[in-house]
C-alpha positions in Angstrom: 167.3 -28.6 139.0 164.7 -29.0 136.3 161.0 -28.3 137.1 158.8 -31.3 137.5 155.6 -31.8 135.6 153.5 -31.2 138.7 155.0 -27.7 139.2 154.2 -26.8 135.6 150.5 -28.0 135.6 147.8 -25.9 137.1 144.3 -27.2 137.8 141.6 -24.7 137.2 137.9 -24.8 138.3 135.5 -25.3 135.4 133.7 -22.0 136.2 136.9 -20.0 135.5 137.4 -21.5 132.0 135.4 -19.9 129.2 133.2 -22.4 127.3 134.8 -21.4 124.0 138.2 -22.6 125.2 136.9 -26.1 126.1 137.6 -28.7 123.5 135.1 -31.6 123.3 136.3 -35.1 123.7 136.3 -37.0 120.4 133.7 -39.7 120.0 135.2 -43.1 120.6 132.7 -45.0 118.4 134.2 -45.9 115.1 132.0 -47.4 112.4 133.5 -49.3 109.6 131.3 -50.0 106.6 131.6 -53.2 104.7 132.3 -56.8 105.6 134.5 -57.7 108.5 137.9 -59.3 108.1 136.6 -62.6 109.5 133.7 -62.7 107.0 136.1 -61.9 104.2 138.5 -64.7 105.2 135.7 -67.2 105.6 134.5 -66.4 102.1 138.0 -66.9 100.7 138.3 -70.2 102.6 135.0 -71.4 101.1 136.0 -70.3 97.7 139.5 -72.0 97.9 138.0 -75.3 99.1 140.8 -78.0 99.4 143.5 -75.5 98.3 143.2 -73.6 101.6 146.4 -74.0 103.6 145.8 -76.2 106.6 147.9 -74.0 108.9 145.4 -71.1 108.5 142.5 -71.7 110.8 139.7 -69.2 111.2 137.9 -69.3 114.6 135.0 -67.0 115.4 134.7 -65.3 118.8 132.5 -66.9 121.3 131.3 -64.7 124.2 131.4 -66.9 127.2 130.0 -64.4 129.7 126.3 -65.4 129.3 127.2 -68.9 130.3 128.3 -67.7 133.8 125.5 -65.3 134.5 123.8 -66.2 137.8 126.7 -68.3 139.1 128.3 -67.0 142.3 131.9 -65.8 142.2 133.5 -68.6 144.3 131.6 -71.3 142.6 132.4 -69.8 139.2 136.2 -69.8 140.0 136.0 -73.4 141.2 134.1 -74.5 138.1 136.5 -72.7 135.7 139.5 -74.3 137.5 137.8 -77.7 137.2 137.1 -77.2 133.5 140.7 -76.2 132.8 142.1 -79.3 134.6 140.4 -81.6 132.0 
């Protein structure tokens, strides 16, 4: 039989591991300089005018969470269901 992963892994208390052996978690924040893809495409669309293909639509993201702040959960679910039925 082969050894399972659980038999090969050993959990150590933090106090027993020297601080020099601990590797810091990489920062998850990534900053990209320059214009975003959406802004670039909107600029191209405006520059193309009527020559822009009609099958390429650019829609911006609309955060809908602020619309539902302060509405109770059950009421929110009922309203969302009612809006989708239209």
